[in-house]
N, C-alpha and C positions, 0 to 999 in steps of 0.2 A: 317632693320626689315624683318624677314623671311616671306615667303608666309603663312606658318602654323600660325604664330602669328597673321598676319592680318586677317586670316579666323576665328580664335578664337575670336578676338576683334569684328568682324562683326556679329558673330553668334547670340548674343542676339537681335541686331536690326533686323536681317533677320527673326528670329523667331516671334518677335512682329509684324513685317510687314505681315508675312504669317498668323498669327493667327487673327489679327484685321482687315486686309484689303483683302488680296487675297483669303483666304478661304471663308469669307462671300460673296464675289463677285461670287465666283464659285457656292456657294449655291443659290444665287439669280438667276444666269444664268441658273442653273439646273432647278429650279422651273418654270422659265419662258418658257421653251421649252418642258415641260412635261405635259400631260394631267392627269386627275384623275387616269387613269389606268397605268400610268407610261410610256406611249409611247411618242416618240418624235413628237412634233407638233408646228406649228407656228401660231396657231389659236388665241392665246392670243394677239400676235402682230397685227394680221390682224383685230381682234375686236377693238383694240385701235385705229389704223389708219383709219379704215373705219367708225367709229362712230363720227358723227358730234358734239355730246355733248362733247366728250372728246377732239376732235380737237379744239373746241372753247375754252375750258379750257386751252389747251396748247398754243394757240395763245394769250390769255389773260395773261398767265403766262410770256410768252416771251416779250409781250408788257410792262408789269409792270417792269420786270427785266431790260429791255433796258432803260426805263425812269429812273429808280432808278440808273442805272449805269451812265447814262449821267449827272444827277444832282450831283451824288457823285463825278464824275470827275471835274465838275466845282467848287464845293465846296472844294474838296480835293486839287485841283491844287492851288487855291487861298491861302488856309491855308499853304500848303507846301511851296509855293513860298515866302509867308510873313514870315514864321518861318526861312526859310533858308537865305533869302537876307536881311531882315530888322532887325532881332533880332541878335545883335552882342554879347551880354553878354552870356557867356557860362552857367552861372547859370540860367538865365531866359529861355535860350533855352532848358535846361534839364527840367525845370519845365513845359515848353510848351509840350515837348514830353510826360511827365508823364500824363498831362491832356488829351492829344490825345488818349493815349493807355489805360487810366483808365477805359472807359467804357467796355473794353474787359474782365476786371475782375469781372464784374457784370453779373448775370444771365440774359439771354434774357427774361425770364418771368418777372423779376423785372423791366427791362427796358421797356418792353412792357406795363406793368401796369402804369408805369410812364407816358408814352405818352397817354394812355387812360385818365388819369387825366387831362393832359395838353390840349388835343384836344377835350374833351367833350364839351357839350353845356354850362356847367357852369365851363369850364376849364380856364386856364390862358389866352390863346389866345383870346378866344371869350369875356372874361370879359374885357380884355384890350381894344380890338377894340370897344366894346359896350361903355365902359367908355370914350373913346376918341371921340365917335360919328361918327366913320368911317363906321360903319354898323348898321343897325336898328334891325336886328335879327341874332341870332347865325349862324355861318357858319357850314355847314356839313363837318366836318373834320374827323369824325370817322365812322367806319362801312362801309367804301367805299374804292375805289382804292386810293384816295388821302391819307387816313390815313395809308394804307399799304406802299405806296411809302415813306412817311415821316419816318415811323418806319425803313424801310430798309436802307434809306440813313443815318440815325443816327447811326444804328448799324454797317453798313459796311463801313462807311467813314474812320475809322482808317486804314483799309487795303489799300485804295487808297492813303491816305496821306503818309503812310510809304513808299510805293512803289515809289512814285514821289520824296519824300524827299531824299531817298537813291541815286537817280540819280542826283538830284540837288546839293547834297553835293559833288559829285565827278566831277562836271563840273569845269574846269580850269577857274578861274576868268580872266585870261589873255586874253581869247577868247572874253569876253564881253568888256574888255578894248580896245582890238585891234579894234573891231567893232566900238566902240566909237570914236577912233582916226581916223578911215576911214570916219567919218562923219555921221554915223547912229545914229538916235535918240534912245530913250529908247524903244519905241514901236517897231521900226524896228529891234533893236538888239534882243528883245524878240522874235519877229516872225521869224527872220532869223537865229538866233544862239541858243537861249536858248530852245525854243519850239521844233525845230527838235531834239536836243540832249536829250530831256526828253521823246521822243516817246517810248523807251523801257519800262520806268517806267509807262507810261500812258497805254500801252498795257498789261503789267503784272498786274497792278492794276485793269483794266477793266475786265480782264479774272477772277480774283479772286472775284470781286464784283458780276459779272454777274452769275458765277457758284454758289455762295453762295445765291444769291437772287432767282434764279429759283428753288433751292432745299430747301429754307427756309419754315419751317412749323409753328413754334411757333408764330412768329411776325405776319404773315398774318392771321393766325387763330384767334388770340386775337384781332387785330386791325379791322378785318372785322366782328367780332362777329359771325363768321360762316356763314355770308350772301353771301360771295364771295368765290367761289371754285377756287383754284389754283392746279397745278399738284401734289404738295406735299401733299395737303389735300386729293386728290384722292387716292394716294398711301397709306396714313394713313387709310382712310376709307375702302379700299379694304382689307388691311392687318389685322386691328384691329377691324373692326365692321362687315364687310361682310365675313371675313375669306376666301376670294378668294385669296390665296397666289400666285397662278399661274399668274393671271391677274395683281395683284399688282406688282409682280416681273418683269413682262414684261414691265409695265409702268415705273418702277424704272430703269430698264436696258436701256430703250429707252432714258430716260432723261440722264443717264450716257453717252451713246453713243454721244448724242447731245453735252454734255459738253466736251467730248473728241474732237469732231469736232471743237469747239470753241478754245480749246487749240492748236490744230493742226494749225488752221488758224493763231493764234498768233505767233506760232513757224515759220510759213512760212513768215509772215510779218516781223519778226525780221531778217530773213535771206535774204530778197528780196533786189533787186537792189537799190530801192529808199531808203531803210533803210541804206544800206551801203553808199550811197551817202550823206545821212543826217549826218552819223557819220564823214565822211571826211570834 
C-alpha cells in the first residue's frame, strides 16, 4: 500500500480528530489566556489557584474521584476475575459481557434517575433494610458524597472491568499451573503471579475511571441535588450561568492538564523497572 493511499485513508479520521478535539481545545486554551480586551493574561489561572473556595472544591473532586476509583477497582477486579476464571461456558461468558457493558448503552441521565429512586428515603435499599429491622430510620444515601460515589462506581465500573478482563484473558494459564506445581496455594499464586501480571490493566482502568470521574457532571449534579459542588459543576456554572468563559476555560484547561499528568504517571509506571520485573 502506497504512502499516498495511507494518507487518503487516514484523512477522514484526522479531520474528525481536528474538528471535534484539537480545534475545541485550542479555543478553550485561547479563551483561558485572554482577558476581555483580548490581551494575553494568566490572571484567570491565578484567580483559580489562589481562591480557597475553588481549591476546596478541587480537593473534594479529587477525593471523590479517588474513592470512586478505588471502589471501582475492587468491584471491577472481582467481577473480571470471576468472569474470566470461573465461567467456563462461552455462551454464559458472552452473556456476562453483555450484562457488563449494557449500562453503557443507557443515558447517564436515565441511570442517575434510577439511582435516585433506589437511594431515596423510600427507595429499595432503605425499604429493604427497614423491613429487615437492620436500621430504625432511613439512611442518607442521596444528596451527599455517598450518593455521588455510588453513582460514579456503577456508571464507570464497565471501563475497569473490561480493562482488567482483557489482561486476565491473555495470561498464560500454564504460569498458574507452574506456580501450583511449585507448592504455592491459590492465594499465593494470585498474589505472586496473577496480580502482578494484571497491573497494566489495573493502571489503564484506574486512569480511565479517575479521568471520567473528575470530569463527570450529570451524575454528581443529579445525585447531589445541586448541594455539593464539584469541579465540573464549577465549569458549567461559569460557562452557562455566569457567562465567564475566560475563567471557565481556565478551570477546564487546568483539569485537563491534571488529567494529562495522571496519564503521564500511568505511562511512567508501565515503563518502570518494577513493572518490567513484574512482567518477567
